[in-house]
C-alpha positions, 0 to 999 in steps of 0.5 A: 500500500505504501509503494502505491501511494509513493509512486502516485505522489512521484507521478503527480509530483513530476508535472508539479515540479515542472510547473514550479520551474515553468511558472517561475520562467513565465512570470519572469518573462512577463515582468521583464519588460515592465520592471527590471528583474534581478536574481532576488526577484527571480528567487522571490518568484520561485518561492511564490510559484513553489508555494502556489503549487504546494497549495494546489497539490494539497487542495487537489489531493486532500489525503496525499497532497503533502507527499505530492507537494514534497515530490513537486518541490524535489522535482523542481529542485532536481531541474534547478540542480541540472541547470546549475551543474550544466550552466556556463561559467560566469552565468548571472542567475546563480541565486535562483538556479543555485543551492538557494533556489533548490532549497527554496523550491523544496521548502516552499512547496512543502510549506504550501502543502503543509499550511493549506489545511491550517488556512481553512476556518474551523467551526 
């Protein structure tokens, strides 16, 4: 039974992690012409998208949402790790695509999956 839940969390977490990464790039591309975006802005966008994906994972899967949120954050951190390892020397986006970005993706996605039930009003 545990293996089935773990596999389910991983299979749903893969598109969730890709959504975190693509959401960060999409919001950065939209904000680029409007305001100057730097490394700190990209990291904040990454944190926000990871938090939203964690909230969505918990909302869509009430019982297994935390595991899915964790898997999504780890997949996004893995994508950022691959990009960080294969980046050209001297690239400028080291904050969002480095260890800080990997930690932020995993932590904020997990936080989003954990905090969602606590945001609901209790009778």
